[in-house]
C-alpha positions as CSV (number, residue, x, y, z in Angstrom):
1,M,0.4,-0.1,0.0
2,A,1.2,3.1,-0.7
3,T,1.6,6.5,1.7
4,M,0.3,9.7,0.9
5,N,1.0,12.6,3.6
6,I,-1.7,15.5,3.7
7,S,-1.8,18.5,5.3
8,L,-5.1,19.6,6.9
9,P,-6.4,23.0,8.2
10,D,-6.9,22.5,12.2
11,K,-10.7,22.1,11.8
12,L,-10.7,19.6,9.5
13,K,-8.1,18.0,11.3
14,A,-10.3,18.1,14.7
15,F,-13.2,17.1,12.5
16,V,-11.2,13.5,11.4
17,E,-10.1,12.9,14.6
18,E,-13.4,13.5,16.5
19,R,-15.2,10.6,13.8
20,V,-12.2,8.5,14.4
21,A,-13.0,8.9,18.2
22,E,-16.2,8.1,17.9
23,G,-15.1,4.2,17.3
24,S,-16.1,4.2,13.8
25,Y,-12.8,4.0,12.3
26,A,-9.6,2.2,13.9
27,N,-7.7,5.5,12.5
28,V,-7.6,8.1,10.5
29,S,-6.1,6.7,7.3
30,D,-9.3,4.3,7.6
31,Y,-11.2,7.4,7.5
32,V,-9.8,9.0,5.0
33,R,-9.7,6.0,2.9
34,D,-13.5,5.6,3.4
35,V,-14.1,9.3,2.9
36,L,-12.5,8.6,-0.4
37,R,-14.1,5.1,-1.7
38,K,-17.6,7.0,-0.9
39,Q,-16.5,9.6,-3.6
40,Q,-15.4,8.0,-5.8
41,E,-18.9,5.5,-5.9
42,A,-20.1,8.7,-6.3
43,Q,-18.6,9.7,-9.1
44,N,-19.4,6.5,-10.7
45,Y,-22.6,6.9,-10.0
46,Q,-22.9,10.3,-11.1
47,A,-21.4,8.8,-14.4
48,Y,-24.1,5.8,-14.8
49,L,-26.7,8.7,-14.5
50,R,-25.8,10.9,-17.0
51,E,-25.2,8.4,-19.4
52,S,-28.7,6.3,-18.7
53,I,-30.4,10.4,-19.2
54,D,-28.3,10.2,-22.5
55,A,-29.7,7.3,-23.7
56,G,-33.1,8.5,-22.4
57,L,-32.9,11.5,-24.4
58,K,-31.8,10.0,-27.6
59,S,-34.3,7.2,-27.4
60,P,-37.5,7.2,-29.2
61,V,-40.8,8.8,-28.4
62,S,-43.5,6.5,-27.0
63,D,-46.8,6.3,-28.1
64,Y,-48.2,5.8,-24.9
65,S,-49.7,8.2,-22.7
66,R,-48.7,7.9,-19.2
67,A,-52.1,7.0,-18.5
68,D,-51.2,4.0,-20.7
69,L,-47.9,3.6,-19.1
70,L,-49.4,3.1,-15.1
71,K,-52.3,0.8,-16.2
72,K,-49.1,-1.0,-18.2
73,M,-47.1,-1.0,-14.9
74,Q,-49.9,-2.3,-12.6
75,G,-51.1,-5.0,-15.1
76,A,-47.2,-6.7,-14.6
77,V,-47.1,-6.0,-10.7
78,K,-50.9,-8.4,-10.4
């Protein structure tokens, strides 16, 4: 595992240390890894959403009305 040193303002350092002191994380490194992992997951999800929206915008317009689609969905649930 690679090592990286970072500098934090006092307020952020205290915030991180508080999270560790709460017992959810074994140490500062565990906390930072978790935060970075969550950020990475959020970016991946945002990319997925963008791709899905683009695909939806490029798809053909349906001939079904909203009411028709609701009826179809309700029929599929039964």
